[in-house]
Every structure is written in C-alpha cells, then in structure tokens.
C-alpha positions as CSV (number, residue, x, y, z in Angstrom):
1,M,0.0,-0.1,0.2
2,L,2.9,2.2,1.0
3,Q,4.4,1.6,-2.4
4,A,1.3,2.3,-4.3
5,Q,0.5,5.5,-2.3
6,S,4.5,6.6,-3.2
7,H,4.0,6.1,-6.8
8,V,0.6,8.0,-6.9
9,W,2.1,10.9,-4.9
10,N,5.2,11.1,-7.1
11,H,3.1,11.5,-10.0
12,I,0.8,14.1,-8.4
13,F,3.7,16.1,-7.4
14,N,6.1,15.7,-10.6
15,F,5.2,18.9,-11.7
16,I,7.0,20.8,-9.0
17,N,10.2,19.8,-10.7
18,S,9.4,21.1,-14.1
19,M,8.3,24.2,-12.7
20,T,10.9,25.1,-10.3
21,L,13.3,24.3,-13.1
22,K,11.4,26.9,-15.3
23,C,11.6,29.4,-12.5
24,A,15.2,28.7,-12.1
25,V,16.0,29.5,-15.5
26,Q,13.6,32.5,-15.9
27,L,15.4,34.0,-12.8
28,G,18.9,33.2,-14.6
29,K,20.2,31.2,-11.6
30,P,22.4,28.8,-14.2
31,D,23.8,31.9,-15.9
32,V,24.5,33.9,-12.6
33,I,26.4,31.2,-11.2
34,Q,28.3,30.4,-14.2
35,K,29.3,33.9,-14.6
36,H,30.3,34.1,-11.0
37,G,33.0,31.5,-11.8
38,K,32.8,29.5,-8.6
39,P,30.1,27.8,-6.3
40,M,27.7,30.5,-4.8
41,T,26.6,30.9,-1.4
42,L,22.9,31.4,-0.8
43,S,23.6,35.1,0.2
44,E,25.4,35.6,-3.0
45,L,22.7,33.9,-5.3
46,V,19.9,35.9,-3.5
47,S,21.9,39.2,-4.2
48,A,22.5,38.5,-7.7
49,L,19.1,37.3,-8.9
50,P,16.2,39.7,-9.6
51,I,13.8,38.9,-6.9
52,H,11.8,40.8,-4.5
53,P,13.4,41.2,-1.0
54,S,10.3,39.6,0.7
55,K,10.8,36.5,-1.3
56,A,14.6,36.1,-0.4
57,Q,13.6,33.5,2.4
58,Y,12.0,31.2,-0.1
59,V,15.3,30.9,-2.6
60,H,16.6,28.3,-0.1
61,R,13.4,26.1,-0.5
62,L,13.6,26.5,-4.6
63,M,17.4,25.5,-4.4
64,R,16.6,22.1,-2.2
65,V,14.0,21.0,-4.9
66,L,16.7,21.9,-7.5
67,V,19.5,20.2,-5.7
68,H,17.1,17.1,-4.9
69,S,16.3,17.2,-9.0
70,G,19.9,16.9,-10.0
71,F,20.2,20.5,-11.5
72,F,22.4,22.0,-8.9
73,F,25.1,20.8,-6.6
74,Q,25.1,21.6,-2.9
75,Q,28.6,22.0,-0.8
76,N,29.5,23.2,2.4
77,L,32.3,25.8,2.4
78,N,35.3,25.2,4.5
79,G,33.0,22.8,6.4
80,I,30.8,25.3,7.8
81,H,27.5,23.8,8.0
82,N,25.5,27.1,7.4
83,Q,27.7,28.3,4.6
84,E,25.8,26.2,1.7
85,A,27.2,27.2,-2.0
86,Y,25.7,26.0,-5.2
87,S,27.3,24.9,-8.5
88,L,26.1,23.8,-12.1
89,T,25.8,20.0,-13.1
90,Q,26.0,18.7,-16.7
91,S,22.2,18.9,-17.1
92,T,22.3,22.6,-15.9
93,R,25.1,23.4,-18.2
94,L,22.4,22.7,-21.3
95,L,20.2,25.4,-19.7
96,L,22.9,28.4,-20.1
97,K,21.9,31.0,-22.3
98,D,25.3,31.0,-24.3
99,N,25.7,27.0,-24.6
100,P,25.1,26.3,-28.3
101,W,23.8,23.1,-27.1
102,S,21.3,24.9,-24.7
103,V,17.8,23.3,-24.4
104,R,16.9,26.3,-22.5
105,P,14.5,27.8,-25.2
106,L,12.7,24.3,-25.3
107,L,12.2,24.5,-21.8
108,L,10.6,27.7,-21.9
109,L,8.5,26.6,-24.6
110,L,7.0,23.4,-23.3
111,L,6.2,24.8,-20.1
112,D,4.6,28.1,-21.4
113,P,1.2,28.2,-20.1
114,V,-0.1,28.3,-23.6
115,L,1.3,24.8,-24.1
116,T,0.5,23.4,-20.6
117,K,-3.0,24.4,-20.8
118,P,-4.1,21.7,-23.2
119,W,-3.1,19.0,-21.2
120,D,-5.4,20.5,-18.6
121,C,-8.0,20.0,-21.2
122,L,-7.1,16.4,-22.2
123,S,-10.3,14.7,-20.7
124,T,-12.5,17.1,-22.2
125,W,-10.8,16.3,-25.8
126,F,-11.2,12.6,-25.3
127,Q,-15.3,13.7,-24.8
128,N,-15.6,15.6,-27.9
129,D,-14.6,15.4,-31.5
130,D,-11.9,18.4,-31.6
131,R,-8.9,17.6,-33.4
132,N,-6.4,18.1,-30.5
133,A,-6.8,19.3,-27.0
134,F,-4.9,22.5,-27.9
135,S,-7.9,23.4,-30.2
136,V,-10.1,22.7,-26.9
137,A,-8.0,25.0,-24.7
138,H,-7.6,27.9,-27.1
139,E,-10.3,27.3,-30.0
140,K,-7.5,27.5,-32.7
141,T,-4.7,25.6,-33.9
142,V,-1.2,25.9,-32.4
143,W,-0.4,27.4,-35.8
144,E,-3.0,30.0,-36.0
145,Y,-2.3,30.9,-32.0
146,A,1.3,31.3,-32.7
147,G,0.3,33.3,-35.8
148,Q,-1.2,35.7,-33.7
149,D,1.1,35.5,-30.7
150,T,4.4,37.2,-31.4
151,R,5.9,35.9,-28.1
152,L,4.7,32.3,-28.7
153,N,5.9,32.4,-32.3
154,N,9.3,33.8,-31.1
155,L,9.4,31.0,-28.4
156,F,8.8,28.5,-30.9
157,N,11.2,29.7,-33.4
158,E,13.8,29.7,-30.6
159,A,13.2,26.3,-29.4
160,I,13.4,24.9,-33.0
161,S,16.5,26.7,-33.8
162,S,18.3,25.1,-30.3
C-alpha cells in the first residue's frame, strides 16, 4: 500500500520539478552561477537574482528542490554547515543562455502556459470531436495561435533553432 501511495504521490507532485526548473531558468540562476565562476553561497545568489526582497527567504526552498532534482550541486564551504554553496551540474549547463547545445528555449516553450493548458483539457478532448487538445484549450490550432501571438511565435522559433 505504501509503495502504491508513493507512486501516486510522485506523479501528483512531479510537475513541481518542471516548474521549479522553469523558475530557475527564468530568474537566470544557471547563468548567474556560471558567471560567478565558482560555487555561490545562498546570500550571494539571492543578491544576484532579480527577486523581491520579501521572497529572499524562499530561495533556499527552491534550491533544495533543484538540488534534489539533480540540477545543482550543494556543498558546504570550508566545512561550515550554514555556509551552503551551489554549483552547476552537467544538466544545468544545458540550460545556459550561451551554451550552443542549450535546451533552454525548448524548456521555456514546452512549459509555457499556452502549451501546458491543453494538457489540462485532455479529458475534455477525449469526450468531444475536436482534432486536438490545443484546439479545446484555445479554440484555434497551434499554428493559428502562434501566428497571432508574437511572443509564442518567437519562443517556438528559438526552441526549433536550439
């Protein structure tokens, strides 16, 4: 029973991994750490990120999820327990803006609300005769939508180029 519950719970909460990764990329965490040239402490990271001061206390929680997901390494500097520092993993390097192999644009496209909303409409799509879930969510094809939304069109083109 416990194994079955764990399996279900892992699937329920799995979206958190993708969304925290998207958040890290949007805030520029990988690029900030790369530019720093060495592991960054939490306070250095908070200072370098474009976040509101009232949210600084939550950066640690976000980093815990990202460390657990394998996107950042966490280490203690000089054996000091409270002086945690973060560095990039090989996977995170694939999310750097300047990396020619970057999949950053693909991540930003596929996790954009315009493209995640159709997944929320999947059960509705199964119950009607629409061609695809995107049409259920947005009442037009993805190509029609992208043709009218410059932001999505640019995201799509950047993702394809990457």
